[in-house]
C-alpha positions in Angstrom: -33.3 -0.5 -28.2 -35.4 -3.8 -28.2 -35.5 -5.6 -25.2 -34.3 -8.8 -26.4 -30.6 -6.7 -27.2 -30.7 -4.8 -23.9 -31.2 -8.4 -22.3 -28.1 -9.6 -24.5 -25.9 -6.7 -23.3 -26.9 -7.1 -19.7 -25.6 -10.7 -20.0 -22.0 -10.0 -21.7 -21.7 -7.1 -19.0 -22.7 -9.7 -16.2 -20.4 -12.3 -17.8 -17.4 -9.8 -18.0 -17.8 -8.7 -14.6 -17.8 -12.2 -13.4 -14.7 -12.9 -15.6 -12.3 -10.2 -14.3 -13.6 -11.3 -10.3 -12.2 -14.6 -11.5 -9.1 -14.0 -13.4 -6.5 -13.3 -10.6 -4.8 -10.5 -12.2 -8.0 -8.3 -12.6 -8.5 -9.2 -8.7 -5.4 -7.5 -8.0 -6.3 -4.0 -9.6 -10.0 -4.7 -8.2 -8.2 -5.0 -4.4 -6.1 -2.2 -5.2 -8.7 0.1 -6.2 -10.7 -0.7 -3.3 -7.4 0.2 -1.1 -6.8 3.8 -3.3 -10.4 4.7 -2.3 -10.2 3.8 1.7 -10.8 0.7 2.2 -8.2 -1.9 4.2 -6.7 0.5 6.2 -3.8 -1.0 8.4 -4.4 -1.1 11.9 -1.5 1.1 13.5 -2.2 0.3 17.1 -0.2 -1.6 20.1 -1.5 -5.5 20.3 -3.9 -5.8 23.1 -1.2 -7.7 25.1 1.5 -5.7 26.8 4.0 -5.2 24.0 7.2 -7.2 25.4 10.2 -8.3 23.0 10.8 -11.8 22.3 12.9 -13.6 24.9 16.3 -13.4 24.0 16.4 -17.4 23.1 13.7 -17.0 20.6 14.7 -13.4 19.7 18.3 -14.9 18.6 16.8 -18.1 17.0 14.6 -15.7 14.3 16.3 -15.0 11.3 15.8 -14.6 7.5 17.9 -15.0 4.4 17.7 -12.0 1.9 17.7 -11.9 -1.9 21.4 -12.3 -1.9 21.5 -15.0 0.5 22.8 -13.3 2.9 21.5 -14.2 7.2 19.6 -11.4 8.7 19.1 -12.5 12.2 16.5 -10.1 13.8 18.7 -9.8 16.9 21.0 -7.8 14.9 18.4 -5.1 13.7 18.3 -3.8 17.5 18.0 -0.1 17.0 16.3 0.1 14.3 12.6 -0.1 13.2 11.9 -3.3 11.3 8.8 -3.8 8.8 8.0 -7.2 8.4 5.5 -8.3 5.7 4.6 -11.9 5.4 3.3 -13.3 2.0 3.0 -15.8 -0.9 3.2 -15.9 -4.4 0.0 -17.4 -4.8 -1.8 -14.9 -2.5 -4.0 -12.3 -4.5 -4.5 -9.8 -1.8 -0.7 -10.5 -0.9 0.2 -9.4 -4.5 -2.2 -6.6 -4.3 -1.2 -4.5 -1.6 2.7 -4.8 -2.4 2.5 -1.9 -5.0 1.7 0.3 -1.5 4.3 -1.8 0.6 6.6 -0.2 -2.5 5.6 3.1 -2.1 6.1 3.0 1.6 9.7 1.3 1.2 10.9 4.1 -1.6 9.8 6.5 1.2 12.3 5.1 3.7 14.8 3.1 1.7 17.8 5.4 2.5 16.9 5.6 6.2 19.4 3.2 8.0 17.2 3.3 10.9 14.5 1.4 8.6 14.6 -2.0 7.7 12.0 -3.8 5.4 11.8 -7.6 5.5 9.3 -8.8 2.6 9.1 -12.4 3.2 7.8 -14.7 1.3 7.4 -17.6 3.4 7.4 -20.5 0.9 10.9 -19.7 -0.3 9.9 -20.0 -3.7 12.8 -17.6 -4.9 12.0 -18.0 -8.8 8.3 -17.1 -8.7 9.3 -14.1 -6.1 11.7 -12.5 -8.0 9.3 -12.6 -11.3 6.6 -11.4 -9.7 9.2 -8.2 -8.3 10.4 -8.4 -11.9 7.1 -8.2 -13.6 5.5 -5.4 -11.2 8.2 -3.4 -11.5 8.9 -3.7 -7.9 12.0 -2.5 -5.8 11.3 -4.5 -2.7 14.2 -6.6 -1.1 12.5 -10.0 -0.8 13.5 -12.2 2.3 12.7 -15.7 3.4 12.4 -17.7 6.1 15.4 -19.1 8.1 14.1 -20.0 11.1 10.4 -20.7 12.6 8.4 -17.6 12.7 6.5 -16.4 15.8 3.0 -17.0 16.4 3.2 -13.4 17.5 4.3 -12.4 14.3 2.5 -14.4 11.9 -0.3 -17.0 13.1 -2.5 -18.3 10.4 -3.0 -15.9 7.5 -1.5 -14.1 4.9 -0.9 -11.1 4.0 0.2 -10.5 7.6 2.5 -7.5 8.6 4.6 -6.7 12.0 6.4 -3.5 13.0 9.1 -3.8 15.5 10.4 -0.9 17.4 13.8 -0.2 18.0 14.1 -2.4 21.1 12.4 -5.3 19.1 9.0 -4.5 20.7 5.9 -5.6 18.8 4.8 -2.0 17.6 1.9 -2.9 15.8 0.5 -6.2 13.7 -2.0 -6.2 11.0 -3.5 -9.5 9.5 -5.1 -9.0 5.9 -4.8 -6.6 3.1 -3.8 -3.4 3.4 -2.6 -0.3 1.9 0.6 0.9 3.4 1.0 4.0 1.2 -1.3 6.2 3.3 0.6 9.0 5.1 -0.9 7.5 8.3 2.0 4.5 7.9 4.6 6.3 7.1 4.2 9.0 10.2 3.5 5.9 12.5 7.1 4.4 11.4 8.3 7.9 11.7 7.2 8.1 15.3 8.8 5.1 16.1 12.3 6.2 14.5 12.1 9.4 16.7 11.7 7.7 20.0 
């Protein structure tokens, strides 16, 4: 192969790689690949501050609406481990981690001691439903019905919190993560067993 042909092939391959990184769908696949090879593990440890339940007034005020239009007050979930993921349809890392959350959800969906709230923060029901359908996910999508405490969602998405059965913040992770790992399932199971 002559040097000119090698240069042309090299430029074409480089252009394809750049195009793949720019194209949103391929970015999700790239993120998912990085998660599968061990990058983006969720932090599964209690927050630095002493974990304590939200004050009664705040806790009663926090609620979500599920995909059936039913209100889900967090105060009604006492006695259950609650996995809450905050995301938006336009967020690439959010979309990339959804299949891993779906794997975790499938492990616990029949366990009455665990609740999953996959909260699309913009309330865009049509886009959220289309995304779930296109990706063949079985996740139950919810939407905010009140202000979200800053302890749960500060400034970045995706963000995930797991509450223990007493409503304490057991862990919080900002950014994309692979929730399909055995460590996450064990963490939730340990919370159930307490």
